[in-house]
N, C-alpha and C positions, 0 to 999 in steps of 0.2 A: 944732328941730321945725318941721314944715311943715303947712300946710293942704292936704288932699288933695281932688281933684275927686271928687264923688259921682256914681256911675253912676246913670242914670235908667232907669225901666222901658222895655224894648225893647232894652237892651244885652245881648248874649249872656252876659257874665260873671255876670249876675244869674240866669240859668237853668241854670248849670252846677253840678255838685257840686264843692265846694271840696276841695282836697287837704289831707291830714294834714300837720301841722307836725312835722318830725322833730327839729329843733334849736332848741328854744325860746330857748336862750341865744345864738343867732346874733345878732350886732350888727344885722343887717338886720331881723330879726324884732323885736328890742327897739325899734329906731327906728320900725318900722311901728306898733307898739303905741302909742308916744308920739304919733305923728302922728294915729292914729285917735282917741285921747282928745282931742287938741286940735281935730280936725275935728268930733267929736261935740259938744263944748261950743260951738264957733263956730256950728254949725248948730242949736243949741238942741234937740238930740236926747236921747232917753233911752237910746239904744243905737245901736251901729254894728257891722256885720259887715264883715270884710275884703273880700268880694266887692263891697260897696257902694262901695269905693274902688279898684275895678279890680284887686284882688289875690285870686286864687283860693286862699286859705288858710283853714283852719278856726280862725279867731280872732274873738272878739267882745269888745267893751267895752260896759259898761252901767252905769246908775246909777238911783236912784230920786229924782226931783226932790222937794223938800220938800212940795209940794202934792199929791203922788200917793201918800202913805203910806196903806195900807189895812190892813196886817197887821204883826205884830211883825217879820217878815222884811224888811219895807220900811223899817224905821226907820234902817238904816245907809245914809246918803246918799253914801258914798264910791264912787269909781269902781272897778268890778270888771272883771277881765280873765279870760276863760276861753279856753283853748287846747284844741283837740280835744274840745269839749264833747259829752256824750251826755245826752239827756233821756229820762225815762220818766214816764208819767202816774202820779200818786199817787191811784189810784181812777179812777172812770169819770165823775165829775161834770164837766160843762162849763158854761160861761156865755158869753153874748155880750159882747164887749168892743169898744168903739169904738177903732179903730186908725188911725194915719196912718203914713207912712213917708218918710224923707228921699229915697228913690229914686222916690217917687211923689208929688211935691210938689202941694199944693193939693187933695188928695182924702182922704176918710176913709170907713171902712166898718165895719159891725158884723161881727165875726169870732168864730166859736165857738172857744173855747180851754179846755183843761183848767184846772180851778180850782187844782189843786196839782200840782207836778212835782218829781221827784227829778232832781238834776243831778250830773254828775261831769265832771272834766276836770283841767286843770292851770292854775295861776296863772302869772304872767309870770316867776317864778323857777324854774318847772319842777316845783313841788311839787304833788302830787295834792290836789285839793279835791273835796268832795262835800257835798251837803246836800239839804234839802227846802224849797221856798218856795211861797207862795201869793200871792194878790193881784196887785198891779201887777208885782212882780218875776217871778212865774210867767208873766205875759203877755209881758213883755219878753223873757225867755229863749226862749219858744217862737217869738216873732216873729224874733228874731235868729238862732236856730239854723235856722229855716226858710230864711233867706238862704244858709246854708252848704250846704243841700240843693237849691238852685235853685228855691225856692218863695217867691213874693210873696204878701202877705196876701189880695189879691182871689182867688187860686187856692183859698183856704180858705173863702171865703164861700159860704154856702148859699142866699142870696137877694140878688140884685143890686139889688133895690129898696132895700136898706139901704146903698147905696154912693153917694157924691156929693161935690160940692165942699165944702171946709171950711165956708164961710159958710152954705151951704144945709144941710149936715149939722147944724150947730149949731142952726139954726132948726127944721128939719123932721124930723130923724132921731133924735129922743129915744126911748130904748128904751121908756119907759112908754107913749108915744103909739103907737109901732109895735105893741107887744104888744096894746094896746087895740083898734087897727084890725083885728087878726087875730081877735079874739074873736067 
């Protein structure tokens, strides 16, 4: 396994639509998945999409860190792999979520995301998987699948006043304060 270099905002691979994976069992695909998992852990990320490591393929890896459990679907802290994922909202309810990104180091922003989503795709063995998740997992899935479609989280933001550097965001961009300022 190898650590992969993470593409940063401004690199064209992050703005392209990733290609469908045809042969999940290809040794190169399996090696890429292993390397993505290692890279995600090394960078202390909750998820990683193949375009973030300069590979334009529809593959994501993700996990729910222990401190981020919000719903029952978040309880499983194992690493999950989704190949050729498709997401659909499970209703119309959205919520603002504070997000960061390994491809946009040092910055955070409040992003509107669907509260719950249906997902389908394939695991690393090529078996079809599907389900519905909410909470942190729903947020991570939407963020990572956006990478496969050439979308970075600031492109989803509706108010750039809710975007800032990590340390400033922690101090000054708390949702209850922001919502109170708008009242």
